[in-house]
N, C-alpha and C positions, 0 to 999 in steps of 0.2 A: 538360575545358573545355565549358561549357554555352553554348548560344546562346538568345537571347531576343528576342521581339518586345517592344519598349517603344513602344507606340503613342502618339507625340506627335501625335495627330491634332487639328489645329486648322484643317484645310482651308484653309490659306493665310492665316489671320488673323494680324494683326501682334501685337497685345497682347491677352492675356486675363487677367483678374483673377479670383481665386477667392474674393474676399470676398463674403459673402452678406448684402447689405443688403435690407431689405424693399422691395418695389416696389408701386406702386399696382395693385390687383387689378382687371383688366377684367372684363367680364361673363363668366359661366361659372365653372367650377370647375377650371380648369387649375392643377395643383399647382405648376407652375413660376412662377406669377405671385404666389405668396405665400411668405413666409419659411417654411422647413420647420419643423414643430413636433415633429419626431422627436428622439430622444436624440442629442445632439451634432450635430444638424441634418444628419444623413445623408439621402440621397434617400428619399422615401416610395414605395418601388418598387411596392407594391400599388396605389397610387393613380394611378400614371403609366400612361397608355394611349397607344397608337400615335397616336391623333388629337390628342394634346396637343403632339407634337413640332413639327410644322410651324408652327402659330400661335406657339409659343414661340420658334422660330428667327427667324421674321419680326419679331416684336416685339423680340427681343434685338438683331437687326441694326439696327432702327430706333432703339432706345435708345442703342446704342453709337455710331451715326452722330451722334446728337444731342449726345452727350458730346464727340465729336471736334470737331464744329462749334463747340461752346462754347469749346474750346481755340483753334481757328483764329481765331475772331471776338473773342477777348479784346482789350480796348483796352490792356492792360498789355504792357510790353516782355517778350519771351520770357525766362524764367528756367528753371533746372532744375526748380523746384517747380511752376510753372504750366504747363509744357510736357512735360518728360520724365517726371517723376514722375506728373503728372496723367494722362498717356497710359497708364501702367501700371495706374492705378486705374480705367480705363474697362472697360465690357463685362461687368458682373456677371451680368446675366440671360443673356446669350449664352453665357458660360462655364458657367453653371449647367446649361443644356440640353445644350450640347456634351458636357460631361463625362459626363453620364448616357447620352446617345444613343450616342456612339462607343464607350464601354465596353461597352454591351450589344450593339451591332452586331457586336463581335468575340466576345462570350462568350455571348450569348443572343438570336440574331437570328431573323428570320422574313422571309417574302416581303414583307410590308408595310413592315418597317423598311428592307429593301433598296431598295424603291421610293422611300421617303422620302429615303434617302441620295442617290439619283440626282437627286431634285428639289432637295435642299438644296445639293449640291456646287457647282453653278454660282452659287448665291446667295452662298455663303460665299467662293468664289473672287473674285467681283465685289466683295464687301465688302472683302476683304483688299486688293485692288488699288485700290479707292477710297481707302483709307487711305494705302497706300504711295505712290500716285501723286498725292496731293493736294499740289499745288505750294505752296499757301499754308502748309500744315502743315509741309512740308519746309523752307520758309524759316525758320520758327520753330526747328525742330530744328537746322538748320545754324547759326543765329545763336548758339545755346547751345553747340554743339559747337566753334565757332571761338573761343570764349572759355574753353574748358575749363581752360587753364593758369592762368587768372586766378581760377577758382572754387575755393573751399576744400571740395572734395568728399571724402567718405570713399572708400575703395577700392571699396565696393559701388556707390556713386553714380557713380563714374567709369566703372565697368564697364557700368552701365545706360546711361549716356550714349553710350559707345563702341558698344555693341551696337545701341542704338536708331538711331544714325546709320547704321551699316552695314546695318541692315535696310532702310532707305530707299534707300540707294545700290544695294544688291544687289537691291532690289525694283523698280528701274527709274526712280527719281526723277530721274536725270540724263539720261534718254533724251528724244528729241524726240517730238512727238505721234504720228507714224506708228509709231514703234518701240514706244511705250507701248500703242498700240491692238493691235499684233500680240502684245505680251507678254500682254495680257489674254486674247486668244484662246488662246494657248498654255497659260496657267494653267488656263483653263476646261476645255480639252480634256484636259489631263493629269489633272485632278481626276476626270473621268468615266472615263477609261481605267484609272486606278488602282483605282477601285471595281469596274469590270468585271473586271479581272484577279483581284482577290481573291475576288470572288463566284464566278468560274469555278472557282478552285481549291477553294473550299469545296464547290461542287456536285460536282466530280470526286471529292473525298474521300468524299462521302456516296453517290455513285452506285454505286460498286463494292462488290460483296459476293461472296465465294467461298463457295458453298454446298456443303458436303460431306454426302453421303448415306450413304456406306459407311464403317463404323467402321474398316476396315483403312486407310483414307486418313488416319487420325489417328495412324498409327504414329510413335513417337518423341516425341510431344508430352506434356509433363507433365500430370498430372491437372488441375491448376488452370487450365491453358490450355484444356483440353477443356471443363471446366465453364463457363468464360467464353464459349466459342464456342457452347455449348448454350444459355446464357442469352441471348446475342445473337440466336440463331435464334428463341427464344420471343418476344422483343420484336418480331421481324419477321414473326411468324405462320408460322414454319417449324418447327413442333413436330416433335421427333424427328430433327432435323437439326443441323448445326453450321455456323455462319457466321463467316467471318473477313473483316475489313475493312481499309482502308488506314490506320486509326488505329493509331498505333505500338504501344500496348499489346496490340493484336491481331496486327499484322503482324510485329513484331520477334521475338517468341517463336516464331512459325511459321517464320520464316527460320532461327532458331537451332536448332530441334529437329526439324522435320519430316523424316522419312526419304523423303518423296515429292518427288523432285527436280523432277518436271514441275509439281507444285503450287507449289513454291517459285518456280520460274520464272514461273508464271502471276501470282502475287501481286506479285512483284518488278517484272515488266514493267508491270503495271497501275500500280504506284506511280511508276515512273520515266517513264511516258508520260502522266502527268496534264497536261492542257492541250496535248497534242500528238497528238490523234487526228483532226484534220481534220473536226471537227464543230462544233456551235454553242458548245461550251465551249473550243474551241481558242484558245490565248493567243499563238500565234507572231506573228500580225499585230499584235495589241495591243501586245506588248512591243517589237516593232521600231519601231512608230510612236512609242511613248513614248521610246525611245532617241534617235530622230531629233529629236523635239520638244525633248528636253533639250539636245541639241547646239545647236539653233537658239536656244534661250533663253540658253544660256551665251555663244554668239557675240554675241547682241544686247547682253549685259551686259559684253562686253569680255573674255571668257575663251576660251581655245582649246578647252577641253572642259568637259563637265559635271563631271568629276572635279576639274579646276582650281577650278571654282566652289565645289564642296562642301568640298574639303579646305582651302581658305583659312581656314576657321573651325575646323579640326581641329588636333590636335597635329601630325599628319603634314605639314600645310601644302601639299605638292606630290605629284602622282602618282608621280614618280620615287622619293620617299622610301618610299612604300608598296611599290612594286615591289622596292626594295632590301631591305626587311624580309622580304618574301615569298621572295625569291630566297635569302636567307641560310638560311632554314629548309627550303625546298623540296628542295634538293639532298640533305641528309642524310635527310630524311623519305622521299623517293622511293627512295633506296638501301635504306633499311630496309624499305619496303613490298615491294620486289622480293625481298628475302630472305624476307619473310613469305609471299609468293606461292609461292615455291619449296617452303617448308615444307608449305604446304597441299596443293600438287600431289603432294608426296612421300607425304602421308597418303592421298590419293586412290589413288595407284599402289599403295601398300602394301595397301590394301583389295581390290586386284584390279579396280578400276573402270577402264573404258576410256573416259574422257572428260577433256577439258581443263578446268581450273578456270575457272568463269565467275563473274560478279558475284553471281548468285543462290546460288552455292555458298559464298561467302566467310564469311558469318555462321555457316553450319552447321559448316563445317570449322574455323573459328576457335574456336568453342565446344568442339568435340571436342578440338582441340589444347590448349586451355587446361585442359580436364579431364585430359588425358593428362599434361601438364607439371606442373600444380599441384594436381591432384585438386580442382578448383574450377570451379563454374559458377554461373550466376545462380540456379538453382533450389535449390542448397545454401544460398545466402545469403538468399534471399527471406524465409524464415520469421522471420529476425531483424530485418527491416525493415518492421515494421508502420507504416503511414502516420502514425498519430497519435503514435507514439513518435519517429519521425524528426522530425516537426514540433516536438515538445517538445524534441528535441535542439537544433534550430535556436534555439528560444526560450532554451534553457539557455546557449548560446554568447553570445547577445545580452545576457543577464543578467550573465554572468561578465565580459564585456568592458565593457559600458556601464552596468550596474546597472539596466537597464530590465526591466519585467515585462509579460507579455501574459496577459490574463484573458479567457476565452471569455464572450461575452454572448449570451443568448438573447432579449433584449428589444429588440434592434435590428433594423430592417427589413433584409431581404436579397432579392436578385433571383432566387434559385433555391434549391430545397431542399437541394442538395448543398453550398451555401456555408456556411462557418463564419465567425463574426464575433468579433474580439478587440479589447478596449480595451488600448491601450499606455500604460504609465505610467512616470514616472521613479521612481528609488529612493525618493524622498520621498512617492510616491503621487500626485503631480500629473499631470494628463492630458497626454499627448503627441498621441495621434491614434487613429484606428480602422483596423484591418487586416481586409480581407476575403480569405479564401482559398477558391478555387473549384477542386476537385480533379479531377473526372472528365470523360472525353470525352462529347460528345453531338452530335447532328446540327446543333444550332444554334450550335456553338462552333467557332472556327478551331482548327487543329492547332497544336502547339507549346506554349510556356510564355512568359508575359510578366508585366510589372508595369505598372500604370497608375494614374491618380489620379482619384477622384471629386471630390476637392478638394485642391489643393496648399496647402502651408504658405506663409503670408506674413503681413505686418503692415500694417494700414491705420488711419491716424489713431490710432495707439497701441494698437489692438486686435489681439490675437493671433488669427490664423485657423489653426485646427488642421487637419492633413491627414487625408484619408480615402483610403486606399490599397487597391489590389486586387492580389493575386497570383493568376494564372490558370494552371492546369496541365492536363495530360491524362494522368493516372496510371491504372494498372490498377484497376478497380473491385473491391469485395468480390465474392467468388464463393462460392456455396453457403453453408456455415456459417463460411467464413473471412472475416476482416476484409480490408481493402485491404492487400495485401503488395506492396511495390514493390521494384524492383531497386536495387542499389547506385548505378547510374548515375542512376536517378530520385531517389535520396536526395540526390545531389550537385545535381541540378536544383532540388530543394526549397530547399536551402541557398542556391543561386545566386539564385533569384527572391526569396527572403527578404532577401538582401543588397540587391537593388534596392529592396525595400520599405523597408528601413531607411534607404536614401538619401533616400526621400521622407518618411519619418516623422521622422527626426532633423534634417531641414533646419532651419536657423536663420537665415533670410534675411528681408529686408524686402520685396523686390520679387518679384512673381509670375514675371516674365520670367526671373529668375535663380535661382529657388528649386528645391530638390530635384534632380531628374534633368535639369534644364535646363543641361547641360554638353556640351562637344564629344563627338561620337559615339564617338571613340576613347578617351575617358576614362570614359564612363558605365558601362562594364563592370567597371571596377576594384572598386567597392564590392560588386559581386555576386560576381565570381570569387574574390576573396580569401576569401569565406566558404566556398568549396569546400575550401580548405586545412584549415580546422577540421573540416569534415565528414569528411574523409579521415584525420584524425589519430587514432591508436589510442586516445589518452586520451579523446577526445570520443566516438568510436564506442562505447566501453564504457559510456558514459552512456546512449545512446539505442538501441543495437542489442541487443534482448532477444527471445528466442523468444516468438512470440505465444501459444503454448500453455502453456509451462512458466515463462516469465519469466526463463529462464536467460540470463545475459549472454553475448554472442557469445564463443566460446572463443578463447583466444590462438592456437591452432592455425590457426583460420580467418583471424584477423588477420594472422598471418605469411604465409599464402597470398595474401591480398589485397596485402600489401606486395610479396611476391616477384613477383606478376603485374602489378605497377603499370605496367611498361613494355611489357607484352604487347599486341600489335596496334596499337601507337602509330604505326607507319608508315602503316597503313591509315587510322586515325582522322585523322592529321595531313594525309595526302595528299588524302583526299576533301574535307576542309575547305578546305585551301589552294587546291585546284583551283577551288572556288567563289569564293574571294577573287580569283583571277586572272580568272575569268570576269566577275565584277562589274566589276573595273577595266577589262577589255578593252571591255566594253559602254560604259563611261562615259569612255573616252579616245578615242572616235571623234571625228573632227574635221569630218566632213561630215554635214550634216543630211539624210541620205538613209536611207530604209528599206532594210534589208538582209535577206537570207534568214536567218532565225533559226537554223535547223538547221545550215546551212553555217558560219555565223559561230561558233556554239558548237563545232562540230567542229574548226575551224581553231584556235580559242583553246586547246582542250585538247590538240590535237596539238602545238602550239607548245611547251608545257611538258613534253611527253612523258608524259602520263598513261597508265598501263598499262591495257589493256582489262579486266583483272580487277576494276578499281575504277571505279565510276560517280561522277561529281562529286556532292557532297552535295545540291546543288540544281541541277537542270537549269533552263535559262532559262524554260520555260513554267510552272513552278511555283515560281520563285524569288521568293516573296512578300516576303522581306526587302527586296529592291531594287526591286520593281515595284509593291508595294502596302503596304509598310511604310515605314520611314524610313531604310533602310540603303544607299541607292544610293551607290556609291563609298565605302562604309563597312563592308562585311562583314568586312574585315580587322581591324576594331576588336577582335574577340574575341582574336585572337592578340597584338595590341599590348597589350591589357589583361592578357593572360597574362604578358607580359614584366613589366608593372608588378606584378601580384599575386604572381608567383613571387618577385620581389625584395622586395616589401613584407612578405610573410609571414616572410621571413628575419629581419626585425626582432624577431619573436616567437620564432622558433626559436633565435636567438642569445641570448635571455634566458630568458623563461618563456612558456608558451603563452597566458597571460592577463595578461601584464605590464601593470599598470595605467597606468604612465607612457606606454607605447606605445599602449595602448588609448585613452587620453585624447587623445593626439596624432592618432590615426587618426580619432577622432570629430570633433575640432575642425577638422582640416585637410582631411578628405575628406568625411565624411558630412554635416557641418553646412553646409559652405560653398557648395554648389550651384555656380553659375557666376559667383560674385562676384569671383573672381580667376583669373589664368592657371593652368591645371591643372598645368603643370610646376612653377610656383612653389609651389603647394600640396603637390605630391608631395615636392619637395626639403625643404620645411619639415617634413614628416612624417619623411622617411627620412634626410635629411642630405646626400643626393647623388642624381644622376640614375640611373635604372635601367640595368642592363646585360643583354644577351640571354643571358648564360651560365646564369643561374638557370633560365630557361625550357628551354634545351636539356638541362640536367641533369634537370629535372622530367620531361621526355618521353623521356629516354634516347636522345637523338639526337646526342650528342657522342661 
């Protein structure tokens, strides 16, 4: 199971349209004020400078407000067309600058952009509130909503009307003046706190470096890892030394292979204490304040907790349903993790070592145990997973399923030299969209992997607006004379994010508000996670897993070992993830708007579920960016719920053929193309024929 940041960053705005209509060009050469003249109208990155953003944001807000005012002041009676649809079509310029700025803030940021973000956040928060709390506008929306049963709306139009009305109600339209004023203050403060939290995590990631001067301290590390650390040292002016960082391609191999226990402890503790060092980057007060403000906001809007507010729009609907799902999986996963811990301790004892298994030992001894049990480790597999070959494998699956092709383009602007650009086409050669793939870590990029849109798919006035999508990763860089060789886990990540990309690219919707990945948080992971099933299937692996030097297809012997080791360490993987799900839900089922001691709260949360000390929760609160600076508050459980869906959905292919065209068409038409135009369970049942059951997930993870 992979996890992803999908940054739906619109800073509280209500509606944003991705249509790109020319606007009058004010004085100056701000590229946002003209229609892009680039191929497929992608952003002209080389022309966009930091000084262009703030004027474009301000002009975009002004234009959007003018368009909203025109709807409000219309002399015509409110209709679906002149009110609901018209609102979805507003904000072209604002969307244009937002999509570039927030994409690059996550993947290619700098101090100036971070300062702009702080200046822009309250402006966007106010603008969003000005729309949602516009009483006259709400009167028009409500008038249309109350006549919905009399209107002959398509399912997509009906969904747009329903969601538009809910956005106003959930945005405070029914509150009194004093409550609305307080809601504005809360939204403004939350927008700034979220930025601060994410900025601190990025700075913490970049601040730590473990410099090794003695060659003997590299004992146990594969040569490729040593070369990578040597190159990292050169980049930092530490010639003749080796540098390891908290970026996962550097840290994880060190934890897996280093014989130096004290150094494993050092880098592990640096990682798990990010945002928790009682300095200027400490996030404990920030996150506690955010949790309290979220309770206050939920209470103002008539909800008991923030989780109740969030989950109303998700498939889960209520916090108790999430806890029920987590509890079902937690018990068998914890039992398995305890057995795994005993196995690792037995290995330590057998080696004659006199210490108790600690969290910084788990990766190291799990890797040794996997090698002992299955004669398999990441370094044996890595030569068969050249990054470009894995990417082409993902493209192969998309072609076999949906008939689409992806062709690299070198004539299209890109925002960083590491980025590759692909044109996506239908089988008949017609244009679908553009896909950016950004592969390697850098100081200006957030950690993790995610998908986002530079332009979403939609239609306006009969014109098709083609999507421009980005996949962002943090994979191991090429080292020495070797190409980028990634782990099998990273290969799954690539397929996963590509699945999100397909969700944006294959979207076939009219309205921006509903298109692409604009679906409930606990449904959005399905189109991504189902792709991991093809990535791990031996038939597909043989297509893309080839030795980077010889071109030899991965031997059946290794495939057998991968399959046999499929359930290895699943207790650990599931427990560290589920613990984070419980922590997320506990933070967001608080009922009192009071700031609490973050460390104590986290400790009590994890003790309550019985997390064993040998395992640290996947994300501790001070760097839990998914829920405090991403969009996953009360939603981190989404990955495991989506895994219930994807495990069940993939059975539709395993029961027939791997690329069954009837099933593939149903998957495309009902999942990838539909966006948020219908209820997700309705779409799933239409594809599968029945609702999913948890059994397929438990089988997949070996937990039953």
